[in-house]
C-alpha positions in Angstrom: 0.1 0.3 -0.1 2.9 2.3 0.9 4.1 2.5 -2.9 5.7 5.1 -4.7 2.9 5.3 -7.2 0.6 6.4 -4.9 0.6 10.3 -4.7 -2.4 12.1 -3.0 -4.5 14.7 -4.5 -5.1 18.4 -3.3 -8.6 17.2 -2.1 -9.7 20.7 -0.9 -8.7 22.5 -3.7 -12.0 23.8 -5.7 -13.2 24.9 -2.2 -10.1 26.7 -1.3 -9.9 28.0 -4.6 -12.7 29.9 -4.8 -12.9 30.9 -1.0 -10.3 34.1 -1.5 -12.4 35.3 -4.4 -15.5 35.4 -1.9 -15.2 38.7 -0.7 -13.5 40.5 -3.5 -17.1 39.3 -5.0 -19.3 40.7 -1.9 -17.6 44.2 -2.2 -20.0 44.7 -5.5 -22.7 45.0 -3.3 -21.8 48.2 -2.2 -24.2 50.3 0.4 -26.1 53.2 -1.3 -26.8 56.3 0.5 -30.0 57.5 2.0 -30.4 61.1 2.3 -31.6 61.2 6.0 -29.6 64.2 7.5 -29.3 61.7 11.1 -27.7 58.9 9.5 -25.3 60.3 6.9 -22.1 60.1 9.4 -23.2 56.3 9.5 -23.3 55.8 6.0 -20.3 57.9 5.3 -18.4 55.5 7.9 -19.8 52.3 6.1 -18.9 53.8 2.9 -15.4 54.3 4.4 -15.5 50.4 5.3 -16.5 49.4 2.1 -13.2 51.4 0.3 -11.0 50.2 3.0 -12.2 46.6 2.2 -11.4 47.0 -1.7 -8.0 48.4 -0.6 -7.2 44.7 0.5 -6.6 46.8 4.2 -9.4 44.9 6.5 -8.1 46.0 9.6 -9.4 49.6 8.9 -12.5 48.4 7.1 -13.4 46.6 10.3 -12.3 49.9 12.6 -15.2 52.2 10.5 -17.9 49.2 10.8 -17.5 49.0 14.0 -17.4 52.8 14.5 -20.7 52.8 12.1 -22.4 50.4 14.0 -21.9 51.8 17.7 -23.0 55.1 15.8 -26.3 53.8 14.5 -27.2 51.8 17.7 -27.0 55.3 19.2 -29.7 56.5 17.1 -31.4 53.7 17.1 -30.9 53.8 12.8 -31.5 50.1 12.3 -30.4 49.6 8.6 -27.2 51.2 9.3 -27.0 48.5 11.9 -27.4 46.0 10.1 -25.0 47.0 7.1 -22.6 48.0 9.7 -22.2 44.3 11.0 -22.4 42.6 7.9 -19.3 44.6 7.0 -18.1 43.8 10.7 -18.5 40.0 9.5 -16.9 40.2 6.3 -13.8 42.2 7.7 -13.7 39.4 10.7 -14.1 36.4 8.3 -11.0 37.7 6.3 -9.0 38.6 9.3 -9.7 35.0 10.6 -12.0 35.8 13.5 -14.7 33.1 12.6 -16.7 33.0 16.0 -16.8 36.4 15.8 -17.8 36.7 12.7 -20.7 34.4 12.7 -21.7 36.6 16.0 -21.8 39.9 13.5 -24.0 37.8 11.2 -26.6 36.1 13.6 -27.0 40.2 14.6 -27.7 41.5 11.4 -29.7 38.5 10.6 -32.1 39.0 13.7 -32.7 42.8 12.5 -33.0 42.1 9.3 -36.0 39.5 10.4 -37.3 42.7 12.8 -37.2 44.9 10.0 -38.9 42.5 7.3 -35.6 42.7 5.0 -35.9 39.8 3.5 -33.4 41.1 1.2 -30.8 41.5 3.5 -31.8 38.4 5.2 -30.6 36.7 2.4 -27.4 38.3 1.8 -26.2 37.9 5.1 -26.8 34.3 5.1 -24.9 33.7 2.4 -22.1 35.5 3.6 -22.3 33.4 6.7 -22.7 30.4 4.8 -18.6 30.8 3.3 -17.8 32.2 7.1 -19.1 28.6 8.1 -17.3 27.1 5.2 -14.1 26.9 6.6 -15.1 24.4 9.3 -18.6 23.1 9.0 -19.7 22.3 5.1 -23.5 20.9 6.2 -24.0 24.1 8.4 -23.3 26.1 5.3 -25.3 24.9 3.0 -28.5 25.2 5.4 -26.9 29.3 5.6 -26.5 29.1 1.9 -30.4 27.0 1.1 -32.1 29.7 3.3 -30.1 32.6 1.7 -31.5 31.0 -1.9 -35.2 30.7 -0.5 -35.1 34.1 0.1 -33.1 35.2 -2.2 -36.2 33.2 -4.8 -39.0 35.2 -2.4 -37.6 38.5 -3.3 -37.2 37.9 -6.8 -32.9 38.7 -6.6 -31.0 37.4 -9.1 -27.8 38.2 -8.0 -28.0 36.7 -4.5 -30.1 33.4 -6.2 -27.0 33.1 -8.2 -24.5 33.6 -5.2 -26.7 31.0 -3.1 -26.2 28.2 -6.1 -22.8 28.9 -5.8 -22.0 28.7 -2.4 -24.5 25.3 -2.5 -22.2 24.2 -5.2 -19.0 24.7 -3.4 -19.9 23.1 -0.4 -21.3 20.1 -1.9 -18.1 19.4 -3.9 -15.9 19.9 -0.5 -18.2 17.3 1.0 -17.8 14.9 -1.9 -21.1 15.2 -3.3 -20.3 15.7 -6.6 -24.0 15.1 -8.1 -25.1 18.0 -6.0 -22.0 20.2 -6.9 -22.4 20.0 -10.5 -26.2 20.6 -10.4 -26.4 23.7 -8.2 -22.9 24.8 -10.5 -24.9 24.8 -13.5 -27.9 26.7 -11.9 -25.4 29.6 -10.5 -24.1 29.6 -14.2 -27.4 30.4 -15.7 -27.9 33.1 -13.7 -24.3 35.1 -13.5 -24.9 34.4 -17.6 -28.0 36.5 -17.1 -26.3 39.0 -15.3 -23.4 39.0 -17.6 -20.9 38.5 -14.4 -18.4 36.4 -16.3 -16.1 36.6 -13.5 -18.3 34.0 -11.4 -18.9 31.8 -14.2 -15.3 31.7 -14.4 -14.5 30.1 -11.5 -17.5 27.8 -11.3 -16.0 26.3 -14.2 -12.6 25.9 -12.3 -14.8 24.5 -9.3 -16.5 22.3 -11.8 -13.0 21.1 -13.6 -12.1 19.8 -10.0 -15.2 17.7 -9.9 -14.5 16.1 -13.4 -11.2 15.4 -12.4 -12.4 13.2 -9.0 -14.9 11.2 -11.0 -12.0 11.0 -13.8 -13.7 12.9 -16.6 -10.4 14.4 -18.1 -11.8 15.1 -21.1 -14.7 17.2 -19.4 -12.1 18.7 -17.1 -10.0 20.0 -19.5 -13.0 22.0 -21.2 -14.2 23.1 -18.3 -10.8 24.4 -17.0 -10.5 26.0 -20.6 -13.5 27.6 -20.6 -12.5 29.0 -17.2 -9.4 30.2 -18.6 -10.9 32.0 -21.6 -13.5 34.2 -19.3 -10.9 34.8 -17.1 -8.5 36.6 -20.5 -11.8 37.9 -21.9 -12.5 39.7 -18.1 -8.4 40.5 -17.8 -8.7 39.2 -14.1 -5.4 38.3 -13.3 -6.2 36.4 -10.1 -9.1 34.4 -12.3 -6.2 33.6 -15.0 -4.1 32.5 -12.2 -6.8 30.3 -10.3 -7.7 29.0 -14.4 -3.9 28.1 -14.2 -3.8 26.2 -11.1 -6.5 24.1 -12.6 -5.0 23.5 -15.5 -1.7 22.4 -13.7 -3.7 19.8 -11.5 -4.7 18.3 -14.7 -1.2 18.1 -16.2 0.0 17.1 -12.7 -2.5 14.2 -12.8 -1.3 13.0 -16.4 2.3 12.9 -15.1 3.3 15.7 -17.2 5.2 17.3 -13.9 7.0 19.7 -15.1 4.4 21.5 -17.3 2.3 21.4 -13.9 5.0 23.1 -11.9 5.2 26.0 -14.4 1.3 26.2 -14.0 1.5 26.3 -10.5 4.6 28.7 -10.2 2.6 31.1 -12.7 0.0 31.1 -10.4 2.1 31.7 -7.7 3.5 34.9 -8.7 0.5 36.3 -9.7 -0.8 35.4 -6.5 2.2 37.1 -4.2 1.4 40.6 -6.1 -2.0 40.8 -3.6 -0.7 38.5 -0.8 -3.1 39.5 1.8 -6.3 38.8 -0.4 -5.2 35.5 -1.7 -3.3 33.7 1.2 -5.4 30.5 1.0 -4.5 30.6 -3.0 -0.9 30.9 -1.9 -1.4 28.4 -0.1 -2.6 25.8 -2.3 -0.1 26.8 -4.8 2.3 25.8 -2.5 0.2 22.1 -1.5 0.2 21.6 -5.2 3.8 22.2 -5.8 4.6 20.2 -2.9 2.5 17.5 -4.7 4.5 17.4 -7.8 7.7 17.4 -6.0 6.8 14.2 -4.3 5.8 12.8 -7.6 8.8 13.3 -8.6 10.5 11.6 -5.9 8.1 8.5 -6.1 10.1 8.1 -9.8 13.2 8.6 -8.3 13.0 6.3 -6.5 11.3 3.3 -8.2 14.8 3.9 -10.1 16.8 3.3 -7.3 18.1 7.0 -7.3 17.6 6.7 -3.2 19.4 10.0 -2.6 17.5 11.9 -5.1 14.2 11.0 -4.1 15.0 11.9 -0.5 16.0 15.7 -1.7 12.8 15.7 -3.7 10.5 14.5 -0.7 12.6 16.9 1.9 11.6 19.9 -0.8 7.7 18.4 -0.9 7.8 18.4 3.0 9.2 22.3 3.3 6.3 23.2 0.5 3.3 21.3 2.1 4.5 22.5 5.8 4.8 26.5 4.3 1.0 25.7 3.1 -0.2 24.0 6.6 0.7 27.1 8.2 -1.4 29.3 5.9 -4.2 27.2 6.2 -3.7 27.3 9.6 -3.6 31.1 10.3 -6.9 31.3 8.0 -8.3 28.1 10.3 -9.4 26.5 7.0 -10.0 22.9 8.1 -10.4 21.7 4.9 -6.4 23.1 3.6 -5.5 21.8 7.3 -6.7 18.1 6.9 -5.2 17.9 3.4 -2.3 19.1 4.3 -2.0 17.4 7.3 -2.5 13.9 5.1 0.3 14.7 2.8 2.9 15.4 5.5 1.8 12.2 7.2 2.4 10.8 4.0 5.5 12.1 2.4 6.9 11.1 6.3 5.7 7.4 5.4 7.8 7.4 2.4 11.0 8.9 4.6 10.0 6.3 7.0 9.6 8.4 10.0 6.8 6.8 11.4 6.4 8.2 14.5 6.0 11.7 12.7 3.8 10.1 10.3 1.1 8.9 12.8 0.9 12.7 14.6 -0.1 14.0 11.4 -1.9 11.3 10.1 -4.0 11.2 13.3 -4.7 15.2 12.9 -5.3 14.7 9.6 -8.6 11.9 10.2 -9.5 13.8 12.9 -10.5 17.0 10.9 -11.5 14.8 8.5 -14.2 13.5 10.8 -14.9 16.6 11.9 -15.2 18.3 8.6 -16.8 15.1 6.8 -14.6 15.6 4.1 -15.1 12.3 2.0 -11.8 12.5 -0.2 -10.2 13.2 3.0 -11.3 10.6 4.9 -10.3 8.4 1.6 -7.0 9.7 2.2 -6.3 9.1 5.6 -7.6 5.7 5.9 -5.1 5.2 3.2 -2.4 6.5 5.0 -3.4 4.7 8.0 -3.8 1.3 6.3 0.3 2.0 4.7 1.1 3.1 8.7 -0.1 -0.2 9.6 1.3 -2.2 7.3 4.8 -0.8 7.9 4.9 -1.5 11.9 3.3 -5.0 10.9 0.3 -4.2 12.4 -1.3 -6.1 9.1 -5.3 -6.6 10.7 -5.6 -3.0 11.3 -4.0 -2.4 7.8 -6.7 -4.4 6.4 -9.5 -2.9 8.3 -8.0 1.2 7.5 -7.8 0.1 3.7 -11.9 -0.8 3.4 -12.4 2.0 5.0 -10.6 3.7 2.1 -11.8 1.5 -0.3 -15.7 2.3 1.3 -14.9 6.1 0.7 -13.2 5.9 -2.5 -16.0 4.0 -3.8 -18.6 6.5 -2.5 -16.8 9.1 -4.4 -16.4 7.6 -7.6 -19.4 5.4 -8.7 -21.0 4.9 -12.3 -24.7 6.3 -10.4 -22.8 9.5 -9.7 -21.1 10.3 -12.7 -24.7 9.7 -15.1 -26.0 12.4 -12.5 -23.5 15.0 -13.3 -23.8 14.4 -16.8 -27.2 14.8 -16.9 -26.9 18.2 -15.5 -24.5 19.3 -17.9 -27.4 18.0 -20.8 -29.8 19.6 -18.8 -27.9 23.0 -18.7 -26.8 22.7 -22.4 -30.6 21.9 -23.5 -32.2 24.4 -21.4 -29.2 26.9 -23.1 -30.4 26.1 -26.5 -34.3 26.7 -25.6 -33.5 30.0 -24.3 -31.7 31.0 -27.6 -34.2 29.7 -29.6 -36.9 31.3 -27.6 -34.9 35.1 -28.0 -34.6 34.4 -31.8 -38.0 33.6 -32.1 -39.0 36.7 -30.2 -36.8 38.6 -32.4 -38.7 37.3 -35.5 -42.3 38.0 -34.1 -42.9 41.6 -35.2 
């Protein structure tokens, strides 16, 4: 089981790559000033908070939002207080103060319910969903679906699109690929209507990840190519970097390691230009580069080049540890679980079993906590390999059976059929809409 050929994939890749874009996209919902003299100071502070966030200065954004919240409370300006709390929540989420962010969101939701503002309640639930998705995807889905319900009720297309997107990313992280694809196509349809192609680019990238996990590499390549094309058309460097990371993953799976490394480094260079806003993407690049180096080590080892292999394993370990540090700073548990698993796997190959045991156990603990199917699959494989190397063949067999169970639940024919059906339905609906539009043009 502990063979050089088994090199784990970056299992949380789609969600991790999406997360850094969430706050940037939420900033598109700017606060609209109201002409009341006694509220203008609150609105100015909220505007300052927006400007600071747009500049990537979330400490200042939080400062102004907190000032707005206090002032709005003093003059009993509930609408302003609700907006200020939402900004506090977003800033705290970026600053990794997740518990405080959730409290901000809950208080804002309470005000939205009190004032009957269903649109704001939808928006806050969606933002809260992204905060929850750092450590509990099931609870995140509940928030996203509440946001979807409210957005549908008030007929807000933008919030409907965003909630579908959030549901899709969460299902993908949980390994429920049919639902991930289903909701992703729903999101794409709405974003295309809105002509917000930056979102569409990111969603195609996430779709590519799902197709890869199901070994549908041709469909994955098509999705990644669409993602890159839309990113280039939008002239969005961060999205271009995201698309290169995705295509690098495809090269990695096809053992085109130098090509993969080139794409990952190209993406890393772009993300490093805005370090504060894209830490999780940088961590993902480190982890992806680590896996390339690990696979290079595997090939060296299979050719009896032991010293060269060890050097690559150590380089791989260094990159994965750098990724873990960033994931830990952000409290991003899916990234942490993936890195723990990977570091454990490298120590196994280096025959440092005590260190391997520590990291594999941490990876399994987190994988169970977030119910990450792909992470559980890798955790049990590593445990089985470790048991085998320490001579505990009974436990090796049990853990390997668990690995097979999670692997097969992720990759089965029925799930693949459902993802294809969702794609076909999207294409059919798109053609029908185009036909209808053409007919309406011809109608006098």
